[in-house]
N, CA, C and O atoms as a GROMACS GRO file, in nm:
protein
  580
    1MET      N    1   0.084  -0.115   0.000
    1MET     CA    2   0.000   0.000   0.000
    1MET      C    3   0.090   0.122   0.000
    1MET      O    4   0.191   0.125   0.070
    2ALA      N    5   0.054   0.224  -0.076
    2ALA     CA    6   0.129   0.348  -0.078
    2ALA      C    7   0.032   0.463  -0.056
    2ALA      O    8  -0.080   0.462  -0.107
    3LYS      N    9   0.074   0.559   0.019
    3LYS     CA   10  -0.006   0.679   0.042
    3LYS      C   11   0.079   0.798   0.003
    3LYS      O   12   0.194   0.809   0.047
    4ARG      N   13   0.024   0.886  -0.077
    4ARG     CA   14   0.097   1.005  -0.120
    4ARG      C   15   0.038   1.126  -0.050
    4ARG      O   16  -0.084   1.144  -0.044
    5VAL      N   17   0.125   1.208   0.002
    5VAL     CA   18   0.082   1.334   0.062
    5VAL      C   19   0.179   1.442   0.016
    5VAL      O   20   0.297   1.416  -0.006
    6THR      N   21   0.128   1.560   0.002
    6THR     CA   22   0.212   1.675  -0.031
    6THR      C   23   0.192   1.778   0.077
    6THR      O   24   0.079   1.818   0.105
    7ARG      N   25   0.299   1.820   0.137
    7ARG     CA   26   0.291   1.921   0.242
    7ARG      C   27   0.271   2.056   0.174
    7ARG      O   28   0.352   2.095   0.090
    8PRO      N   29   0.164   2.127   0.210
    8PRO     CA   30   0.142   2.258   0.150
    8PRO      C   31   0.256   2.354   0.183
    8PRO      O   32   0.314   2.348   0.292
    9ALA      N   33   0.289   2.441   0.090
    9ALA     CA   34   0.398   2.537   0.112
    9ALA      C   35   0.365   2.632   0.226
    9ALA      O   36   0.456   2.693   0.283
   10THR      N   37   0.239   2.645   0.260
   10THR     CA   38   0.199   2.736   0.368
   10THR      C   39   0.187   2.666   0.503
   10THR      O   40   0.149   2.729   0.601
   11ALA      N   41   0.220   2.537   0.510
   11ALA     CA   42   0.205   2.462   0.635
   11ALA      C   43   0.300   2.514   0.742
   11ALA      O   44   0.410   2.560   0.713
   12THR      N   45   0.254   2.506   0.865
   12THR     CA   46   0.336   2.548   0.979
   12THR      C   47   0.424   2.432   1.021
   12THR      O   48   0.374   2.320   1.038
   13PRO      N   49   0.554   2.453   1.039
   13PRO     CA   50   0.643   2.343   1.076
   13PRO      C   51   0.617   2.297   1.220
   13PRO      O   52   0.575   2.376   1.304
   14ASP      N   53   0.643   2.168   1.246
   14ASP     CA   54   0.634   2.116   1.382
   14ASP      C   55   0.740   2.182   1.468
   14ASP      O   56   0.714   2.216   1.584
   15ARG      N   57   0.857   2.200   1.412
   15ARG     CA   58   0.965   2.270   1.480
   15ARG      C   59   1.062   2.321   1.374
   15ARG      O   60   1.071   2.264   1.265
   16GLU      N   61   1.131   2.425   1.405
   16GLU     CA   62   1.227   2.484   1.311
   16GLU      C   63   1.358   2.406   1.317
   16GLU      O   64   1.422   2.403   1.422
   17LEU      N   65   1.398   2.343   1.207
   17LEU     CA   66   1.522   2.268   1.204
   17LEU      C   67   1.637   2.354   1.154
   17LEU      O   68   1.750   2.342   1.202
   18ASP      N   69   1.609   2.440   1.058
   18ASP     CA   70   1.707   2.540   1.017
   18ASP      C   71   1.634   2.646   0.935
   18ASP      O   72   1.513   2.635   0.914
   19SER      N   73   1.702   2.743   0.891
   19SER     CA   74   1.638   2.854   0.822
   19SER      C   75   1.621   2.830   0.672
   19SER      O   76   1.581   2.922   0.600
   20GLN      N   77   1.651   2.710   0.622
   20GLN     CA   78   1.645   2.681   0.478
   20GLN      C   79   1.517   2.606   0.439
   20GLN      O   80   1.520   2.525   0.347
   21LEU      N   81   1.406   2.632   0.505
   21LEU     CA   82   1.275   2.572   0.477
   21LEU      C   83   1.270   2.422   0.507
   21LEU      O   84   1.178   2.354   0.459
   22LEU      N   85   1.364   2.369   0.583
   22LEU     CA   86   1.360   2.228   0.620
   22LEU      C   87   1.253   2.211   0.726
   22LEU      O   88   1.258   2.278   0.829
   23ARG      N   89   1.158   2.124   0.703
   23ARG     CA   90   1.045   2.107   0.793
   23ARG      C   91   1.020   1.959   0.819
   23ARG      O   92   1.070   1.873   0.746
   24ARG      N   93   0.944   1.930   0.924
   24ARG     CA   94   0.905   1.793   0.956
   24ARG      C   95   0.764   1.771   0.906
   24ARG      O   96   0.675   1.852   0.931
   25VAL      N   97   0.743   1.659   0.835
   25VAL     CA   98   0.613   1.624   0.781
   25VAL      C   99   0.560   1.504   0.859
   25VAL      O  100   0.635   1.411   0.887
   26ILE      N  101   0.435   1.506   0.895
   26ILE     CA  102   0.371   1.391   0.958
   26ILE      C  103   0.268   1.338   0.860
   26ILE      O  104   0.175   1.409   0.822
   27VAL      N  105   0.283   1.212   0.820
   27VAL     CA  106   0.187   1.147   0.733
   27VAL      C  107   0.088   1.076   0.824
   27VAL      O  108   0.127   0.992   0.905
   28GLU      N  109  -0.040   1.109   0.812
   28GLU     CA  110  -0.142   1.052   0.900
   28GLU      C  111  -0.246   0.976   0.819
   28GLU      O  112  -0.258   0.994   0.698
   29GLY      N  113  -0.322   0.892   0.889
   29GLY     CA  114  -0.433   0.822   0.828
   29GLY      C  115  -0.392   0.701   0.747
   29GLY      O  116  -0.465   0.661   0.656
   30VAL      N  117  -0.277   0.640   0.777
   30VAL     CA  118  -0.231   0.522   0.706
   30VAL      C  119  -0.263   0.400   0.792
   30VAL      O  120  -0.241   0.401   0.913
   31THR      N  121  -0.313   0.296   0.729
   31THR     CA  122  -0.338   0.172   0.802
   31THR      C  123  -0.257   0.061   0.738
   31THR      O  124  -0.238   0.066   0.616
   32PRO      N  125  -0.208  -0.039   0.810
   32PRO     CA  126  -0.225  -0.053   0.954
   32PRO      C  127  -0.147   0.054   1.028
   32PRO      O  128  -0.047   0.105   0.977
   33GLN      N  129  -0.193   0.088   1.147
   33GLN     CA  130  -0.132   0.199   1.219
   33GLN      C  131  -0.003   0.158   1.288
   33GLN      O  132   0.005   0.050   1.347
   34VAL      N  133   0.094   0.242   1.280
   34VAL     CA  134   0.219   0.233   1.355
   34VAL      C  135   0.236   0.369   1.421
   34VAL      O  136   0.220   0.471   1.355
   35ASP      N  137   0.268   0.371   1.549
   35ASP     CA  138   0.282   0.497   1.621
   35ASP      C  139   0.157   0.582   1.603
   35ASP      O  140   0.165   0.700   1.567
   36GLU      N  141   0.041   0.521   1.629
   36GLU     CA  142  -0.089   0.586   1.617
   36GLU      C  143  -0.114   0.641   1.477
   36GLU      O  144  -0.181   0.743   1.460
   37GLY      N  145  -0.059   0.574   1.374
   37GLY     CA  146  -0.084   0.613   1.236
   37GLY      C  147   0.002   0.727   1.187
   37GLY      O  148  -0.024   0.782   1.080
   38ARG      N  149   0.105   0.766   1.263
   38ARG     CA  150   0.192   0.876   1.222
   38ARG      C  151   0.324   0.822   1.169
   38ARG      O  152   0.382   0.730   1.227
   39TYR      N  153   0.370   0.879   1.060
   39TYR     CA  154   0.494   0.839   0.997
   39TYR      C  155   0.577   0.965   0.970
   39TYR      O  156   0.554   1.032   0.870
   40PRO      N  157   0.673   0.998   1.058
   40PRO     CA  158   0.752   1.119   1.034
   40PRO      C  159   0.843   1.102   0.912
   40PRO      O  160   0.906   0.998   0.894
   41ALA      N  161   0.849   1.204   0.831
   41ALA     CA  162   0.937   1.205   0.714
   41ALA      C  163   0.988   1.347   0.694
   41ALA      O  164   0.908   1.441   0.688
   42LYS      N  165   1.118   1.364   0.685
   42LYS     CA  166   1.174   1.498   0.669
   42LYS      C  167   1.174   1.535   0.521
   42LYS      O  168   1.240   1.470   0.440
   43ARG      N  169   1.101   1.639   0.486
   43ARG     CA  170   1.095   1.690   0.350
   43ARG      C  171   1.079   1.842   0.356
   43ARG      O  172   1.038   1.896   0.459
   44THR      N  173   1.111   1.908   0.247
   44THR     CA  174   1.089   2.052   0.241
   44THR      C  175   0.943   2.078   0.202
   44THR      O  176   0.877   1.991   0.146
   45ALA      N  177   0.895   2.197   0.233
   45ALA     CA  178   0.757   2.233   0.205
   45ALA      C  179   0.727   2.217   0.056
   45ALA      O  180   0.806   2.257  -0.028
   46GLY      N  181   0.611   2.158   0.025
   46GLY     CA  182   0.568   2.138  -0.112
   46GLY      C  183   0.620   2.011  -0.177
   46GLY      O  184   0.579   1.980  -0.289
   47GLU      N  185   0.709   1.938  -0.113
   47GLU     CA  186   0.766   1.816  -0.169
   47GLU      C  187   0.675   1.697  -0.142
   47GLU      O  188   0.619   1.684  -0.032
   48GLU      N  189   0.658   1.609  -0.240
   48GLU     CA  190   0.574   1.491  -0.226
   48GLU      C  191   0.646   1.384  -0.145
   48GLU      O  192   0.766   1.364  -0.158
   49VAL      N  193   0.570   1.316  -0.060
   49VAL     CA  194   0.621   1.207   0.021
   49VAL      C  195   0.544   1.081  -0.014
   49VAL      O  196   0.421   1.083  -0.017
   50VAL      N  197   0.614   0.970  -0.041
   50VAL     CA  198   0.549   0.842  -0.069
   50VAL      C  199   0.586   0.747   0.043
   50VAL      O  200   0.704   0.723   0.068
   51VAL      N  201   0.484   0.693   0.110
   51VAL     CA  202   0.505   0.599   0.219
   51VAL      C  203   0.449   0.465   0.174
   51VAL      O  204   0.332   0.454   0.139
   52THR      N  205   0.534   0.361   0.174
   52THR     CA  206   0.491   0.228   0.136
   52THR      C  207   0.503   0.136   0.257
   52THR      O  208   0.610   0.126   0.316
   53ILE      N  209   0.393   0.071   0.293
   53ILE     CA  210   0.395  -0.020   0.406
   53ILE      C  211   0.327  -0.150   0.367
   53ILE      O  212   0.237  -0.152   0.283
   54GLY      N  213   0.370  -0.258   0.428
   54GLY     CA  214   0.309  -0.387   0.402
   54GLY      C  215   0.190  -0.408   0.493
   54GLY      O  216   0.169  -0.333   0.589
   55SER      N  217   0.115  -0.506   0.462
   55SER     CA  218  -0.001  -0.541   0.544
   55SER      C  219   0.036  -0.652   0.640
   55SER      O  220   0.107  -0.746   0.602
   56SER      N  221  -0.011  -0.643   0.762
   56SER     CA  222   0.018  -0.748   0.859
   56SER      C  223  -0.045  -0.880   0.818
   56SER      O  224  -0.008  -0.985   0.870
   57PHE      N  225  -0.139  -0.876   0.724
   57PHE     CA  226  -0.201  -0.999   0.676
   57PHE      C  227  -0.111  -1.074   0.579
   57PHE      O  228  -0.143  -1.187   0.541
   58ASP      N  229   0.001  -1.014   0.538
   58ASP     CA  230   0.094  -1.080   0.448
   58ASP      C  231   0.169  -1.194   0.516
   58ASP      O  232   0.205  -1.292   0.451
   59ILE      N  233   0.191  -1.183   0.647
   59ILE     CA  234   0.269  -1.281   0.723
   59ILE      C  235   0.175  -1.361   0.813
   59ILE      O  236   0.098  -1.305   0.891
   60VAL      N  237   0.184  -1.493   0.800
   60VAL     CA  238   0.102  -1.583   0.881
   60VAL      C  239   0.194  -1.688   0.941
   60VAL      O  240   0.282  -1.740   0.872
   61ALA      N  241   0.174  -1.719   1.069
   61ALA     CA  242   0.257  -1.820   1.134
   61ALA      C  243   0.169  -1.924   1.203
   61ALA      O  244   0.061  -1.893   1.254
   62GLU      N  245   0.217  -2.047   1.202
   62GLU     CA  246   0.148  -2.156   1.271
   62GLU      C  247   0.251  -2.226   1.360
   62GLU      O  248   0.356  -2.270   1.312
   63ARG      N  249   0.220  -2.236   1.489
   63ARG     CA  250   0.312  -2.294   1.588
   63ARG      C  251   0.252  -2.426   1.638
   63ARG      O  252   0.138  -2.430   1.684
   64VAL      N  253   0.332  -2.534   1.628
   64VAL     CA  254   0.285  -2.667   1.667
   64VAL      C  255   0.390  -2.734   1.755
   64VAL      O  256   0.508  -2.735   1.720
   65GLN      N  257   0.347  -2.790   1.867
   65GLN     CA  258   0.438  -2.870   1.949
   65GLN      C  259   0.447  -3.008   1.885
   65GLN      O  260   0.345  -3.074   1.864
   66THR      N  261   0.569  -3.052   1.854
   66THR     CA  262   0.588  -3.178   1.782
   66THR      C  263   0.635  -3.292   1.872
   66THR      O  264   0.629  -3.409   1.832
   67ASP      N  265   0.682  -3.259   1.993
   67ASP     CA  266   0.730  -3.364   2.084
   67ASP      C  267   0.734  -3.310   2.226
   67ASP      O  268   0.752  -3.190   2.247
   68TYR      N  269   0.718  -3.401   2.323
   68TYR     CA  270   0.734  -3.368   2.464
   68TYR      C  271   0.787  -3.492   2.534
   68TYR      O  272   0.734  -3.601   2.518
   69ARG      N  273   0.894  -3.474   2.611
   69ARG     CA  274   0.953  -3.585   2.686
   69ARG      C  275   0.982  -3.540   2.828
   69ARG      O  276   1.047  -3.438   2.850
   70GLN      N  277   0.935  -3.617   2.925
   70GLN     CA  278   0.970  -3.593   3.066
   70GLN      C  279   1.096  -3.673   3.093
   70GLN      O  280   1.090  -3.796   3.095
   71LEU      N  281   1.209  -3.608   3.114
   71LEU     CA  282   1.337  -3.676   3.129
   71LEU      C  283   1.361  -3.722   3.272
   71LEU      O  284   1.420  -3.827   3.295
   72ASP      N  285   1.317  -3.644   3.367
   72ASP     CA  286   1.320  -3.681   3.509
   72ASP      C  287   1.216  -3.592   3.578
   72ASP      O  288   1.153  -3.511   3.511
   73PRO      N  289   1.195  -3.605   3.709
   73PRO     CA  290   1.088  -3.527   3.772
   73PRO      C  291   1.100  -3.375   3.756
   73PRO      O  292   1.000  -3.304   3.764
   74ARG      N  293   1.221  -3.323   3.734
   74ARG     CA  294   1.240  -3.179   3.720
   74ARG      C  295   1.274  -3.133   3.579
   74ARG      O  296   1.277  -3.013   3.554
   75THR      N  297   1.300  -3.225   3.487
   75THR     CA  298   1.352  -3.187   3.355
   75THR      C  299   1.264  -3.244   3.244
   75THR      O  300   1.224  -3.360   3.247
   76PHE      N  301   1.235  -3.159   3.146
   76PHE     CA  302   1.161  -3.206   3.028
   76PHE      C  303   1.220  -3.142   2.903
   76PHE      O  304   1.292  -3.042   2.910
   77GLU      N  305   1.189  -3.202   2.789
   77GLU     CA  306   1.222  -3.146   2.659
   77GLU      C  307   1.094  -3.130   2.580
   77GLU      O  308   1.005  -3.215   2.587
   78SER      N  309   1.085  -3.022   2.507
   78SER     CA  310   0.973  -3.005   2.414
   78SER      C  311   1.028  -2.955   2.282
   78SER      O  312   1.124  -2.877   2.277
   79ALA      N  313   0.965  -3.001   2.175
   79ALA     CA  314   1.007  -2.963   2.040
   79ALA      C  315   0.893  -2.887   1.973
   79ALA      O  316   0.776  -2.917   1.994
   80TRP      N  317   0.931  -2.789   1.893
   80TRP     CA  318   0.834  -2.700   1.830
   80TRP      C  319   0.866  -2.679   1.683
   80TRP      O  320   0.982  -2.681   1.641
   81ARG      N  321   0.761  -2.659   1.605
   81ARG     CA  322   0.773  -2.624   1.463
   81ARG      C  323   0.689  -2.498   1.442
   81ARG      O  324   0.570  -2.494   1.475
   82ILE      N  325   0.752  -2.396   1.388
   82ILE     CA  326   0.681  -2.272   1.356
   82ILE      C  327   0.696  -2.248   1.207
   82ILE      O  328   0.806  -2.217   1.159
   83GLU      N  329   0.587  -2.262   1.134
   83GLU     CA  330   0.589  -2.236   0.990
   83GLU      C  331   0.543  -2.092   0.969
   83GLU      O  332   0.436  -2.052   1.015
   84ILE      N  333   0.626  -2.016   0.898
   84ILE     CA  334   0.596  -1.876   0.870
   84ILE      C  335   0.574  -1.863   0.720
   84ILE      O  336   0.662  -1.895   0.640
   85ARG      N  337   0.456  -1.816   0.682
   85ARG     CA  338   0.421  -1.800   0.541
   85ARG      C  339   0.413  -1.652   0.508
   85ARG      O  340   0.358  -1.572   0.584
   86ASN      N  341   0.468  -1.617   0.393
   86ASN     CA  342   0.466  -1.480   0.344
   86ASN      C  343   0.380  -1.474   0.219
   86ASN      O  344   0.416  -1.530   0.116
   87ARG      N  345   0.267  -1.408   0.229
   87ARG     CA  346   0.178  -1.394   0.114
   87ARG      C  347   0.209  -1.268   0.033
   87ARG      O  348   0.144  -1.240  -0.068
   88GLY      N  349   0.309  -1.193   0.078
   88GLY     CA  350   0.344  -1.068   0.012
   88GLY      C  351   0.430  -1.088  -0.111
   88GLY      O  352   0.474  -1.199  -0.142
   89GLU      N  353   0.455  -0.978  -0.180
   89GLU     CA  354   0.531  -0.980  -0.304
   89GLU      C  355   0.680  -0.953  -0.284
   89GLU      O  356   0.756  -0.952  -0.381
   90SER      N  357   0.722  -0.932  -0.159
   90SER     CA  358   0.864  -0.911  -0.133
   90SER      C  359   0.906  -0.992  -0.010
   90SER      O  360   0.824  -1.026   0.075
   91GLU      N  361   1.036  -1.022  -0.004
   91GLU     CA  362   1.090  -1.099   0.108
   91GLU      C  363   1.064  -1.026   0.239
   91GLU      O  364   1.064  -0.903   0.242
   92ALA      N  365   1.044  -1.102   0.346
   92ALA     CA  366   1.020  -1.042   0.477
   92ALA      C  367   1.117  -1.101   0.578
   92ALA      O  368   1.152  -1.219   0.571
   93SER      N  369   1.160  -1.018   0.671
   93SER     CA  370   1.242  -1.063   0.782
   93SER      C  371   1.151  -1.060   0.906
   93SER      O  372   1.101  -0.955   0.944
   94VAL      N  373   1.131  -1.176   0.967
   94VAL     CA  374   1.034  -1.191   1.075
   94VAL      C  375   1.108  -1.222   1.205
   94VAL      O  376   1.194  -1.310   1.209
   95LEU      N  377   1.075  -1.149   1.311
   95LEU     CA  378   1.130  -1.178   1.443
   95LEU      C  379   1.036  -1.273   1.515
   95LEU      O  380   0.917  -1.245   1.528
   96VAL      N  381   1.090  -1.384   1.563
   96VAL     CA  382   1.013  -1.480   1.641
   96VAL      C  383   1.066  -1.474   1.783
   96VAL      O  384   1.184  -1.500   1.807
   97LEU      N  385   0.979  -1.441   1.877
   97LEU     CA  386   1.015  -1.435   2.018
   97LEU      C  387   0.944  -1.548   2.091
   97LEU      O  388   0.823  -1.567   2.074
   98GLU      N  389   1.018  -1.622   2.172
   98GLU     CA  390   0.959  -1.730   2.251
   98GLU      C  391   1.000  -1.712   2.396
   98GLU      O  392   1.115  -1.684   2.427
   99GLN      N  393   0.903  -1.729   2.485
   99GLN     CA  394   0.928  -1.725   2.629
   99GLN      C  395   0.953  -1.868   2.676
   99GLN      O  396   0.871  -1.956   2.652
  100MET      N  397   1.065  -1.889   2.741
  100MET     CA  398   1.097  -2.021   2.795
  100MET      C  399   1.029  -2.036   2.932
  100MET      O  400   1.021  -1.940   3.009
  101PRO      N  401   0.980  -2.157   2.962
  101PRO     CA  402   0.898  -2.176   3.082
  101PRO      C  403   0.975  -2.182   3.213
  101PRO      O  404   0.911  -2.191   3.318
  102GLY      N  405   1.104  -2.178   3.213
  102GLY     CA  406   1.182  -2.183   3.336
  102GLY      C  407   1.307  -2.099   3.324
  102GLY      O  408   1.337  -2.046   3.217
  103LEU      N  409   1.381  -2.089   3.434
  103LEU     CA  410   1.504  -2.010   3.432
  103LEU      C  411   1.624  -2.091   3.385
  103LEU      O  412   1.723  -2.034   3.339
  104GLU      N  413   1.616  -2.222   3.395
  104GLU     CA  414   1.724  -2.309   3.348
  104GLU      C  415   1.677  -2.382   3.224
  104GLU      O  416   1.598  -2.475   3.232
  105TRP      N  417   1.725  -2.339   3.108
  105TRP     CA  418   1.686  -2.400   2.982
  105TRP      C  419   1.803  -2.397   2.885
  105TRP      O  420   1.894  -2.315   2.896
  106THR      N  421   1.796  -2.489   2.789
  106THR     CA  422   1.898  -2.497   2.685
  106THR      C  423   1.830  -2.536   2.554
  106THR      O  424   1.750  -2.629   2.550
  107ILE      N  425   1.863  -2.463   2.448
  107ILE     CA  426   1.817  -2.504   2.315
  107ILE      C  427   1.912  -2.615   2.272
  107ILE      O  428   2.032  -2.592   2.257
  108VAL      N  429   1.858  -2.737   2.254
  108VAL     CA  430   1.944  -2.851   2.219
  108VAL      C  431   1.947  -2.880   2.070
  108VAL      O  432   2.040  -2.943   2.021
  109GLU      N  433   1.845  -2.833   1.996
  109GLU     CA  434   1.842  -2.844   1.849
  109GLU      C  435   1.767  -2.723   1.796
  109GLU      O  436   1.674  -2.673   1.858
  110GLU      N  437   1.811  -2.675   1.678
  110GLU     CA  438   1.738  -2.566   1.614
  110GLU      C  439   1.776  -2.559   1.466
  110GLU      O  440   1.887  -2.593   1.427
  111SER      N  441   1.680  -2.515   1.387
  111SER     CA  442   1.704  -2.503   1.243
  111SER      C  443   1.767  -2.369   1.205
  111SER      O  444   1.826  -2.357   1.098
  112HIS      N  445   1.754  -2.269   1.290
  112HIS     CA  446   1.809  -2.135   1.267
  112HIS      C  447   1.875  -2.089   1.398
  112HIS      O  448   1.826  -2.123   1.506
  113PRO      N  449   1.983  -2.014   1.390
  113PRO     CA  450   2.049  -1.967   1.513
  113PRO      C  451   1.962  -1.866   1.588
  113PRO      O  452   1.889  -1.788   1.527
  114HIS      N  453   1.971  -1.868   1.721
  114HIS     CA  454   1.891  -1.778   1.805
  114HIS      C  455   1.980  -1.680   1.880
  114HIS      O  456   2.101  -1.698   1.888
  115ASP      N  457   1.917  -1.578   1.934
  115ASP     CA  458   1.979  -1.484   2.027
  115ASP      C  459   1.901  -1.492   2.157
  115ASP      O  460   1.778  -1.506   2.156
  116GLN      N  461   1.971  -1.484   2.269
  116GLN     CA  462   1.903  -1.480   2.397
  116GLN      C  463   1.880  -1.334   2.433
  116GLN      O  464   1.975  -1.258   2.450
  117VAL      N  465   1.753  -1.294   2.444
  117VAL     CA  466   1.716  -1.156   2.472
  117VAL      C  467   1.732  -1.125   2.621
  117VAL      O  468   1.790  -1.024   2.658
  118ASP      N  469   1.679  -1.214   2.705
  118ASP     CA  470   1.693  -1.202   2.849
  118ASP      C  471   1.690  -1.344   2.907
  118ASP      O  472   1.699  -1.441   2.832
  119VAL      N  473   1.676  -1.356   3.037
  119VAL     CA  474   1.687  -1.486   3.102
  119VAL      C  475   1.580  -1.586   3.056
  119VAL      O  476   1.601  -1.707   3.064
  120GLN      N  477   1.466  -1.538   3.007
  120GLN     CA  478   1.359  -1.628   2.965
  120GLN      C  479   1.317  -1.612   2.819
  120GLN      O  480   1.227  -1.682   2.774
  121THR      N  481   1.378  -1.522   2.744
  121THR     CA  482   1.331  -1.492   2.609
  121THR      C  483   1.437  -1.525   2.505
  121THR      O  484   1.554  -1.489   2.519
  122VAL      N  485   1.393  -1.594   2.399
  122VAL     CA  486   1.477  -1.630   2.286
  122VAL      C  487   1.421  -1.561   2.162
  122VAL      O  488   1.300  -1.547   2.147
  123ARG      N  489   1.512  -1.517   2.073
  123ARG     CA  490   1.470  -1.448   1.950
  123ARG      C  491   1.538  -1.511   1.830
  123ARG      O  492   1.659  -1.534   1.830
  124TRP      N  493   1.459  -1.538   1.729
  124TRP     CA  494   1.511  -1.582   1.599
  124TRP      C  495   1.473  -1.475   1.497
  124TRP      O  496   1.364  -1.418   1.503
  125THR      N  497   1.562  -1.448   1.403
  125THR     CA  498   1.531  -1.362   1.288
  125THR      C  499   1.523  -1.454   1.168
  125THR      O  500   1.622  -1.516   1.128
  126ILE      N  501   1.405  -1.463   1.111
  126ILE     CA  502   1.377  -1.558   1.003
  126ILE      C  503   1.346  -1.482   0.875
  126ILE      O  504   1.255  -1.400   0.871
  127ASP      N  505   1.423  -1.510   0.770
  127ASP     CA  506   1.394  -1.453   0.638
  127ASP      C  507   1.296  -1.545   0.566
  127ASP      O  508   1.317  -1.665   0.556
  128VAL      N  509   1.189  -1.484   0.517
  128VAL     CA  510   1.084  -1.560   0.448
  128VAL      C  511   1.072  -1.504   0.307
  128VAL      O  512   1.048  -1.385   0.289
  129PRO      N  513   1.088  -1.590   0.205
  129PRO     CA  514   1.082  -1.539   0.068
  129PRO      C  515   0.941  -1.491   0.030
  129PRO      O  516   0.842  -1.533   0.089
  130ALA      N  517   0.936  -1.403  -0.068
  130ALA     CA  518   0.808  -1.356  -0.120
  130ALA      C  519   0.726  -1.475  -0.166
  130ALA      O  520   0.776  -1.565  -0.233
  131GLU      N  521   0.599  -1.474  -0.130
  131GLU     CA  522   0.505  -1.579  -0.170
  131GLU      C  523   0.559  -1.718  -0.137
  131GLU      O  524   0.538  -1.813  -0.213
  132GLY      N  525   0.629  -1.730  -0.025
  132GLY     CA  526   0.688  -1.857   0.016
  132GLY      C  527   0.674  -1.879   0.165
  132GLY      O  528   0.598  -1.810   0.233
  133SER      N  529   0.748  -1.977   0.215
  133SER     CA  530   0.742  -2.007   0.357
  133SER      C  531   0.879  -2.053   0.407
  133SER      O  532   0.963  -2.099   0.329
  134THR      N  533   0.900  -2.039   0.537
  134THR     CA  534   1.020  -2.087   0.605
  134THR      C  535   0.973  -2.152   0.734
  134THR      O  536   0.882  -2.101   0.800
  135THR      N  537   1.035  -2.263   0.770
  135THR     CA  538   0.998  -2.333   0.893
  135THR      C  539   1.112  -2.327   0.992
  135THR      O  540   1.225  -2.365   0.962
  136LEU      N  541   1.080  -2.280   1.112
  136LEU     CA  542   1.171  -2.279   1.225
  136LEU      C  543   1.136  -2.399   1.311
  136LEU      O  544   1.021  -2.418   1.349
  137THR      N  545   1.237  -2.481   1.344
  137THR     CA  546   1.217  -2.591   1.438
  137THR      C  547   1.320  -2.577   1.549
  137THR      O  548   1.433  -2.534   1.526
  138TYR      N  549   1.278  -2.613   1.670
  138TYR     CA  550   1.373  -2.613   1.781
  138TYR      C  551   1.326  -2.708   1.888
  138TYR      O  552   1.207  -2.739   1.899
  139ARG      N  553   1.422  -2.754   1.970
  139ARG     CA  554   1.396  -2.839   2.086
  139ARG      C  555   1.461  -2.772   2.205
  139ARG      O  556   1.578  -2.733   2.199
  140VAL      N  557   1.388  -2.760   2.313
  140VAL     CA  558   1.440  -2.696   2.434
  140VAL      C  559   1.434  -2.794   2.550
  140VAL      O  560   1.335  -2.865   2.568
  141ARG      N  561   1.541  -2.795   2.630
  141ARG     CA  562   1.544  -2.874   2.753
  141ARG      C  563   1.530  -2.779   2.871
  141ARG      O  564   1.607  -2.683   2.883
  142VAL      N  565   1.432  -2.805   2.958
  142VAL     CA  566   1.402  -2.716   3.069
  142VAL      C  567   1.413  -2.793   3.200
  142VAL      O  568   1.360  -2.903   3.214
  143THR      N  569   1.484  -2.732   3.296
  143THR     CA  570   1.492  -2.787   3.432
  143THR      C  571   1.420  -2.688   3.524
  143THR      O  572   1.453  -2.569   3.528
  144GLN      N  573   1.322  -2.738   3.597
  144GLN     CA  574   1.243  -2.653   3.685
  144GLN      C  575   1.287  -2.671   3.830
  144GLN      O  576   1.322  -2.780   3.874
  145GLY      N  577   1.282  -2.559   3.902
  145GLY     CA  578   1.308  -2.547   4.044
  145GLY      C  579   1.374  -2.658   4.108
  145GLY      O  580   1.398  -2.655   4.228
   0.00000   0.00000   0.00000
């Protein structure tokens, strides 16, 4: 989706950036909304601004637990498959965040490398081709209290 707006030459600037007619433009009324539908773009008065955004409906994910094993009274493993489909016309980079159920956990298998965000959160960055899909699989071992 693209929305075109032209800032009128008579518009009042949000703030003065310099004396050379440099002004801040706010593009409003774009959906889906980000930052309450506002998209700041620096342009001079009278200059056209084109904002292109994707639709959140382009990306669809399905999360399925594929295995569960109780290893001992305090430790278990669970395996997951997350299929991410991109219905859009361009490649997408998708962040997958997962909360681990305990403080002691280890990713023992994974199809894509992860980053540990904090003590309980794991993040994967998954590239999904246009009109295609990518599957993230992982197995986590958790030891509770």
